[in-house]
C-alpha positions as CSV (number, residue, x, y, z in Angstrom):
1,X,17.5,3.4,-26.0
2,X,14.4,5.4,-26.8
3,X,11.2,3.4,-27.2
4,X,8.5,4.5,-29.5
5,X,4.9,3.4,-29.7
6,X,3.2,3.3,-33.1
7,X,-0.4,2.9,-33.6
8,X,-1.6,2.2,-37.2
9,X,-5.2,2.9,-38.1
10,X,-5.8,2.3,-41.8
11,X,-3.1,4.2,-43.6
12,X,-2.6,6.6,-40.7
13,X,0.4,6.2,-38.3
14,X,0.5,7.7,-34.8
15,X,3.9,8.0,-33.1
16,X,4.7,8.8,-29.5
17,X,7.9,9.2,-27.5
18,X,6.6,6.7,-24.9
19,X,3.3,5.1,-23.8
20,X,3.5,3.2,-20.6
21,X,1.0,1.2,-18.6
22,X,1.3,0.2,-14.9
23,X,-0.9,-2.2,-13.0
24,X,-1.9,-0.8,-9.7
25,X,-2.8,-3.6,-7.2
26,X,-6.3,-3.3,-5.7
27,X,-8.6,-5.3,-3.5
28,X,-11.1,-7.1,-5.7
29,X,-14.3,-5.1,-5.8
30,X,-17.5,-7.1,-4.9
31,X,-19.3,-8.9,-7.7
32,X,-16.6,-7.9,-10.3
33,X,-15.8,-11.4,-11.5
34,X,-12.5,-11.5,-13.3
35,X,-12.7,-8.0,-14.8
36,X,-9.8,-6.7,-12.6
37,X,-7.7,-9.9,-12.6
38,X,-4.6,-9.5,-14.7
39,X,-2.1,-11.7,-16.4
40,X,0.3,-11.1,-13.4
41,X,-2.2,-13.1,-11.3
42,X,-3.6,-10.2,-9.1
43,X,-6.4,-7.7,-9.2
44,X,-5.6,-4.3,-10.6
45,X,-6.6,-1.2,-12.4
46,X,-4.3,0.2,-15.1
47,X,-2.6,3.6,-15.2
48,X,-1.5,4.5,-18.7
49,X,0.6,7.6,-19.4
50,X,2.1,9.2,-22.4
51,X,5.2,11.5,-22.2
52,X,6.7,13.7,-24.9
53,X,10.3,14.0,-26.0
54,X,11.0,16.3,-23.0
55,X,9.5,13.6,-20.7
56,X,6.5,15.8,-19.9
57,X,3.2,14.1,-19.4
58,X,0.9,14.5,-22.4
59,X,-2.0,12.5,-20.9
60,X,-2.7,10.1,-18.0
61,X,-5.6,7.6,-17.9
62,X,-6.4,5.7,-14.7
63,X,-9.0,3.1,-14.0
64,X,-9.1,0.5,-16.9
65,X,-9.8,-3.0,-15.9
66,X,-6.6,-5.0,-15.0
67,X,-7.5,-7.7,-17.6
68,X,-7.4,-5.3,-20.5
69,X,-4.4,-5.4,-22.9
70,X,-2.2,-2.3,-23.5
71,X,-3.9,-1.8,-26.9
72,X,-7.3,-2.2,-25.3
73,X,-6.5,0.4,-22.7
74,X,-5.3,2.8,-25.3
75,X,-8.3,2.2,-27.6
76,X,-10.6,3.4,-24.9
77,X,-8.4,6.2,-23.6
78,X,-9.0,9.9,-23.7
79,X,-5.9,10.3,-25.8
80,X,-7.2,7.9,-28.5
81,X,-10.5,9.8,-28.6
82,X,-8.6,13.1,-28.8
83,X,-6.9,11.8,-31.9
84,X,-10.0,10.6,-33.5
85,X,-11.9,13.8,-32.9
86,X,-8.9,16.0,-33.8
87,X,-9.2,17.9,-30.5
88,X,-5.5,17.5,-29.5
89,X,-4.4,20.4,-31.7
90,X,-1.6,18.6,-33.5
91,X,-0.1,19.6,-37.0
92,X,-2.2,18.8,-40.1
93,X,-1.8,15.4,-41.8
94,X,1.2,15.1,-44.2
95,X,1.5,12.7,-47.1
96,X,5.0,11.2,-47.0
97,X,7.1,11.9,-50.2
98,X,6.9,9.1,-52.8
99,X,4.3,7.3,-50.8
100,X,0.6,7.1,-50.3
101,X,1.0,6.9,-46.5
102,X,-0.3,9.8,-44.4
103,X,1.7,10.8,-41.4
104,X,-0.7,11.9,-38.7
105,X,-0.3,13.3,-35.1
106,X,3.3,12.8,-34.1
107,X,4.7,13.5,-30.6
108,X,8.5,12.8,-30.8
């Protein structure tokens, strides 16, 4: 079964083939408090990757705090900022027929 990730921002919908995050276990950095302590009960940084329909990497972000949620990691990722600044070179926005929804940036 194919999994899709949808991020809705206002009336814009972003769709990807797959966004995945992985906690990479680390030794707790000095004076870091609970920043790197995750819900799995160990210290980590997060690797987040996006692949397209051909399973090719579109982007990889590494280094988010282990305590951040998937959406938090995405919100501060280079991919998110590429969407917001329109520097990713994706097709123009399209209004869906019989709707007021705008379909934006789709990697399927």
